[in-house]
C-alpha positions in Angstrom: 29.5 -37.6 -215.9 28.7 -39.1 -212.7 32.0 -38.4 -211.5 31.9 -34.7 -212.5 28.6 -34.3 -210.9 29.5 -35.6 -207.6 32.6 -33.5 -207.5 30.8 -30.5 -208.3 28.0 -31.1 -205.9 30.4 -29.9 -202.9 30.4 -26.5 -204.7 26.6 -26.2 -204.9 24.3 -24.6 -202.1 20.6 -24.7 -201.5 18.6 -22.2 -203.5 16.5 -19.9 -201.5 12.7 -20.8 -201.9 11.4 -18.7 -205.0 7.9 -18.5 -206.2 9.5 -18.6 -209.8 11.7 -21.5 -209.5 10.2 -25.0 -209.9 10.8 -27.4 -207.0 13.3 -29.4 -209.5 15.5 -26.5 -209.5 15.2 -25.2 -206.1 18.0 -27.3 -204.7 20.8 -26.4 -207.0 22.8 -23.2 -207.0 26.0 -21.9 -208.6 27.8 -18.6 -208.9 29.3 -17.1 -212.1 33.0 -16.5 -212.5 32.6 -12.8 -211.6 30.3 -13.6 -208.5 27.5 -11.5 -209.8 24.9 -14.0 -210.7 23.2 -17.2 -209.0 22.4 -19.8 -211.3 20.0 -21.0 -212.2 17.6 -18.1 -211.9 14.6 -17.2 -214.1 14.2 -14.0 -216.3 10.4 -13.6 -216.7 8.8 -12.0 -219.5 7.1 -8.3 -219.4 3.6 -7.6 -218.9 3.8 -5.0 -221.3 1.2 -5.7 -224.2 2.2 -6.6 -227.5 2.1 -4.1 -230.3 -1.8 -3.9 -231.2 -1.0 -4.1 -234.7 0.1 -7.8 -234.2 -3.4 -8.7 -232.6 -4.6 -12.0 -234.3 -1.0 -13.2 -234.9 -0.3 -16.8 -233.9 2.0 -19.6 -234.7 0.1 -21.8 -237.3 2.3 -24.4 -238.2 5.7 -26.1 -238.0 7.3 -27.4 -241.1 9.8 -30.5 -241.4 11.8 -31.5 -244.5 11.5 -35.3 -244.5 13.0 -38.1 -246.4 10.1 -40.6 -246.7 7.0 -38.8 -246.7 4.7 -42.0 -246.4 6.8 -43.1 -243.3 6.4 -39.6 -241.7 2.8 -39.3 -242.3 2.2 -43.0 -240.7 4.1 -42.0 -237.8 2.6 -38.8 -236.8 -0.8 -40.1 -237.5 -0.6 -43.5 -236.0 1.6 -42.3 -232.9 0.3 -39.0 -232.1 -3.1 -39.0 -233.8 -2.5 -36.0 -236.3 -4.7 -36.5 -239.2 -3.6 -35.7 -242.8 -5.6 -32.7 -244.2 -4.1 -32.8 -247.6 -1.0 -33.7 -249.6 -0.3 -31.2 -252.6 1.6 -33.3 -255.2 3.5 -30.1 -256.7 5.5 -32.3 -259.0 6.6 -35.9 -259.6 9.1 -35.7 -257.0 8.0 -32.8 -254.7 5.0 -33.0 -252.3 3.7 -30.9 -249.4 1.5 -32.5 -246.6 -0.5 -30.8 -243.9 -1.4 -32.6 -240.7 -3.0 -31.5 -237.6 -5.5 -32.5 -234.6 -9.1 -31.8 -234.6 -9.8 -28.3 -233.0 -13.6 -29.0 -232.7 -13.4 -29.0 -228.8 -11.0 -28.4 -226.0 -7.7 -30.0 -227.0 -9.2 -31.6 -230.1 -12.1 -33.6 -228.3 -14.5 -32.8 -231.0 -14.5 -34.5 -234.4 -13.9 -32.5 -237.6 -14.1 -33.8 -241.3 -11.1 -33.3 -243.5 -13.3 -30.6 -245.3 -13.6 -28.8 -241.8 -10.0 -29.1 -241.1 -8.8 -27.6 -244.5 -11.3 -24.9 -244.2 -10.0 -23.8 -240.8 -6.4 -24.5 -241.7 -5.3 -20.8 -241.5 -7.2 -20.2 -238.4 -5.7 -23.4 -236.6 -2.6 -23.7 -234.2 -0.3 -26.6 -233.9 -0.3 -28.0 -237.6 2.5 -29.8 -239.1 3.9 -29.4 -242.6 5.8 -32.2 -244.2 8.0 -31.3 -247.4 9.3 -34.2 -249.4 11.7 -34.1 -252.2 11.8 -37.6 -253.2 15.0 -37.9 -255.1 18.0 -40.4 -254.7 20.8 -39.2 -252.1 18.5 -36.6 -250.3 20.1 -37.4 -246.8 18.8 -34.9 -244.4 20.9 -34.8 -241.1 18.7 -34.4 -238.0 19.3 -32.1 -235.2 19.8 -35.3 -233.0 23.0 -36.2 -235.3 24.3 -32.7 -235.7 23.0 -29.8 -233.9 21.5 -27.1 -235.7 18.8 -24.3 -235.1 15.9 -27.0 -234.8 15.7 -28.4 -231.4 12.5 -30.4 -231.0 8.9 -30.8 -231.1 6.9 -30.5 -228.0 3.7 -32.4 -227.5 1.4 -32.4 -224.5 -0.6 -35.5 -223.4 -3.2 -35.8 -220.7 -1.5 -38.8 -219.1 2.2 -39.3 -219.4 2.3 -42.7 -217.8 -0.4 -44.1 -220.2 1.5 -42.6 -223.1 4.5 -44.3 -221.9 2.8 -47.6 -221.9 1.2 -47.1 -225.3 4.4 -46.1 -226.8 6.1 -49.2 -225.3 3.6 -51.4 -227.0 3.8 -49.8 -230.5 6.2 -51.3 -232.6 8.7 -49.3 -234.4 8.9 -46.4 -232.0 12.1 -45.8 -230.1 11.9 -44.3 -226.8 15.0 -42.2 -226.3 14.3 -41.5 -222.8 11.2 -42.8 -220.9 9.0 -41.3 -218.2 11.0 -40.9 -214.7 14.6 -41.8 -216.5 17.6 -39.6 -216.4 18.9 -37.7 -219.4 22.1 -39.0 -220.5 25.1 -37.5 -221.8 26.2 -38.0 -224.7 22.7 -38.6 -226.2 20.5 -37.6 -229.1 18.5 -35.6 -226.5 21.8 -33.6 -225.6 22.9 -32.9 -229.2 19.4 -31.7 -230.2 19.5 -29.3 -227.0 22.9 -27.7 -228.1 24.9 -30.0 -226.1 26.6 -32.0 -228.8 29.9 -33.6 -228.0 31.8 -31.1 -229.8 29.9 -28.3 -228.1 30.3 -29.7 -224.6 34.0 -30.2 -225.2 34.4 -26.3 -225.0 32.7 -26.2 -221.7 34.4 -26.4 -218.2 33.7 -29.6 -216.5 32.3 -27.9 -213.6 29.8 -25.7 -215.8 28.7 -28.9 -217.9 28.2 -30.9 -214.6 25.9 -28.0 -213.3 24.0 -27.8 -216.6 23.2 -31.6 -216.2 22.4 -31.3 -212.6 19.8 -28.5 -213.6 18.4 -30.3 -216.9 18.2 -33.9 -215.4 15.5 -33.4 -212.7 13.6 -31.0 -215.1 13.5 -33.4 -217.9 12.9 -36.6 -215.8 9.0 -36.6 -215.9 9.2 -36.0 -219.6 9.5 -38.6 -222.6 11.5 -38.2 -225.7 11.1 -40.1 -228.9 12.5 -39.8 -232.6 10.4 -39.6 -235.8 11.5 -41.4 -238.8 13.9 -38.8 -239.8 15.4 -38.5 -236.3 13.7 -35.4 -235.3 13.3 -35.3 -231.4 9.7 -35.1 -229.9 9.5 -34.1 -226.2 6.4 -35.3 -224.6 5.1 -33.6 -221.4 2.2 -33.9 -219.2 -0.5 -31.1 -219.4 0.1 -30.4 -215.7 3.2 -30.2 -213.8 6.9 -30.2 -214.9 7.1 -26.6 -214.8 10.7 -25.5 -215.8 10.2 -22.1 -213.7 
């Protein structure tokens, strides 16, 4: 990869200053094969309002199928501070757990009882649902091992470097990429981002090198860890690290 990047850098030029491109991307430029597009470039969303009938819609929770419910609950509670709201034991082998941060203040700074968390469950954002089918041989391949439609969970923290130190001191947490480290290829991060070895083999080496030249600086200030099932968790600071 280093060889491809160095060879490809001669074909890149400085990108003109843009209010839309983050500084980490502003020094990289490439032209498409037909010469019609300059990469990377942002395609911003529209200012047009959403359908009024969708007023009040929001993403309430994200669901993960897990192989060991206890291990997953311990991980998300002890490492990231999510609290268990409840576990519904549907049957002997099938259970559903809901977890979330307190919402009694900005970024969960206010304490809530479990009853309050449960009462506000359907009016909350950023909840995590863990679904467990506890039977022998229930192996679930994570997107870090085999690329699929799931990429990663994004977590925001107030102090990224303090978080790095906390994770380093916490036994049982494997840091896949630390703060201020470069993304590697191949890697679990790449596979969970649609850049599995099988996929990148189909890309032109110059385009692959360019993709890495764009992603590496954009991801440098982030931390990546995996949960007990191998699901990728991206940790980003509350400020900075803008992609566009």
